[in-house]
N, C-alpha and C positions, 0 to 999 in steps of 0.2 A: 685125208682130204685129197680131192682131185688135183691134178697137175695145174700149175699156174701158167696161163697163156698171156703174154704181154699184149695189150691193145694199144695200137699206135694212133697218131694223128693229133693228139692234144699237145699243148705247150705248157700247161699249168700243173696238172696232176700226174702222178704215177698210177696207172690203171692196169689191172690184170683181170682176166676171166678165170673163174674157178667153177667148173661145172655149169650150172644154170645161174650163177651169181657173178657179180662184178665187185671187185675190191678196189677202193680208191683211197688215196691219202685224205685224211679228215682234218678238220680244224674246229675252232670254237663255234663256228656257224653251223656245223653239220647237224646238231640236234634240231635247230630251227628248220633247216632244209627238210629233214625227215618228217617233221610235223606237217609241213606243207605237202609233201608227197603223200602222207597218210590222208590228209584232207582231200587231195585230188582223187585218190582211190575211192574214198567214201562217197564223193559226189558223182562218180562214174566217169571221170576223165581217165581214159584207159591208154593214153599214149605217153605216159611217164612211167619210169621204173618204180617198183615197190621198194620202200625202205625196210631193210631186214636187220637193222642194228649195226653192231661193230664186231670185228673179229678179235682174236687174241693178240694181234699186232697193232690194234688201235685203228685199223682201217674201217671205213664205212663199208657196209655190205648192201648191195642193191640187187634187184632181180635183173637178169640179163634180158635185154630186148633184142629180138632178131631183126635183121635188116642191114642195109648197106648205107653208110654215111655218105653225104653228098660232098665229097672232096673235089677239088679242081683237078682236071676238067669235069664239070658237072655232068650227071646223067641227062639224057635228052629231055626227060620229063621236066626237069627243073628249068631248062631253057625255054620251055613252052609256057603259054599263059595258063594252061590248066595246072601245071605244077606250082606256079606262083599263087594261083587262087587257092590251092590246097593249103599252102603255107599261111596265107592270109586268113583262111577259115579256121585253121588250127589256132592261130593267134587270137582270133575272136572267141573261140570256144574256151581257150585257156583263160582269157580275161574274165569271162563269166564264171568259170569254175573257181578262180582265185578270189572273186569278190566276196565270197562268204567266209573266208579264212580270217580268224581273229588271232593275231600274234600274241604270244605270252608277253607279260610286262618285261621279262628279262631276255627277250628274243635278241639274238646276235646275227648280224648280217655281214657277210664277208667284206663288202664295200661300204658298209655303214649306213646305207640309204642315201638318197639324193637330197642334199641340203636345200634350204630355201622355204619360202612360204607357199601356200596353196595346197590343194587336195593331193593325196597320195594313194596309190593303189600298188599292189604287188606286181612286179614284172619278173620274167625269167632272167633277164639281165645279160644273156648271151645268145639271143635268138638269131641264129644265122645258119646257113646251109650245113656247115660242118657239124652242127649239133642235131641234125635231123636224120632219121633213118627211113629208108625206102625199101619196099618190096615191089620190084617192077615199077609200075607207074603209080603206086599207091604210097602215100605218106603214112607211116605206121608208128613213128616214135619221135620223141624229143628228149634229149639227154643233156648231161652236164648242167646241173641246177645250182652249182655253187654260188653263182652271182645273183641269186634271188635277192630282191630288195624292194622297199617302198620307193616309189618314183612317181613323177607326174603321170597323169593318165595318157595312155596310148604310146608310151615310150617303146614298148615292145614292137608296135607297128613301125615306128620310126627306125628302130634298129634293123628290123626285117627288111625294110625298103633299102636302107643303106647297103646291106650286104647281099641281098637276094635279087635286086633289080638287074645288075649291081650298079651302084652309084659310085664307081671308083675308076680312076685311070689305070693304065697298065703300070706295074706288072701284075695287078690283081683285078683288072677290069674284064671286059667282055671277051677278049681273046683268050685270056688265061682260063676263063670259065667254060670255054669250048664253043662259043657262038661262032658260026661260020661267017657272020657279018654283023655289023653293029645292030643291036636290038633297038626297038623304039623305047628308049628309056622313060619318056614321059608317059607313054601308054601303060608301061609296066608299073610306074609310080601310081597311076590312076587306079589300077587294080587294087593295090594295097590301100590307097586312100579311101576307096569306096567301102571296103570292109571295115575301115576305121571310122567311117561316118564323117569324113572331112574332105576338103579340097586338096589338090596337089600342092598349092602354095602353103596351106596350113601344115600339111605333112612335112614339107621341106623345112619349115621353121622348127618343127620338132627334131628333125634330123640334125640341124645345126646345133640345137641345144644338147642332144646326146653326144655329138662330136666334141663340143666344148667341155662337157663333163668328163668324157674319156681323156681328153687332152690334159685337163687340170689334174685328174687323178694320176695319170702317168708321170707328169712333171713333179707333182708334190710328193707322192708316195714313192716314186721311183728313186728320187734323190735321197730318200731316207732308207733305201734298201728293202722296202716291203715287197715281198713276192706276191704276185708275179709282175708287179709294175716296174720293178727294177730291170727285169729282163725285157719288158716292153720298151723301156727307155733305151736300153743298150741296142735293141734291134732297130731303132730309128722310127718308132711309132709316132713321135711328135711331128716329124716332117711328113710322114705318111698321112696323118689326119689332116694336117694343113693343106696338103695337095688335094685330098679328096673333098674338103670343104670348098676350095677354090674351083675345083672341077665342077661340082654341083652348082655353084653360083653362076658359072659360065653357061652351063646347060640351061638354067632357068632364064638367064639373060637373053639367050638366043631363041627362046620359045616364043 
């Protein structure tokens, strides 16, 4: 077997590259994720890795996608309206591709699915710049599918807006992302909202719902030692989410 090359950047899984494949720590949810990836390949969504099974160490095996992840500070394309539009278009394409997937009766989701009444659709569950791959100014891939789950419609758009506008104060806000000056946050929100078929206030309400869900999971599962929520709790994610929600409410108040 080819030499293993550690891939860095994530906080949840151990990931290595072996030749043209990626090996990642697996869990009970991995077969369901692989079924979804197989479906995406079958319907022509070509910006997700192929599921290639499991290796003799029990790790999942995925095809390696070339491209550079958008870590902070972001590449210039992601700080532009064009880059954000590419992300929103990808999110819309993904939603259409996932719509035809029928989960097995025994499907397992890492986060269990979003509780509550109302319609549910599949979402990527971690749709943020750090899980996108770019070749120059072109968005070419979406990785890290472990948090796939049934959720209320358009939650992927809400999560995208939260992290890719970005709707966050420092130390993870516009300066950390590499903007030379404060972006027009509301205009960038409008780009995502347009692709989601909603208004900015409607998108904002979904963002607050996603934040509340993330906060609840971090508190509830972090306290019981469930990975990765225990590490999220230790890193102070509760205070971070609260600060980001308050920051967004102030942004909307001033509009």
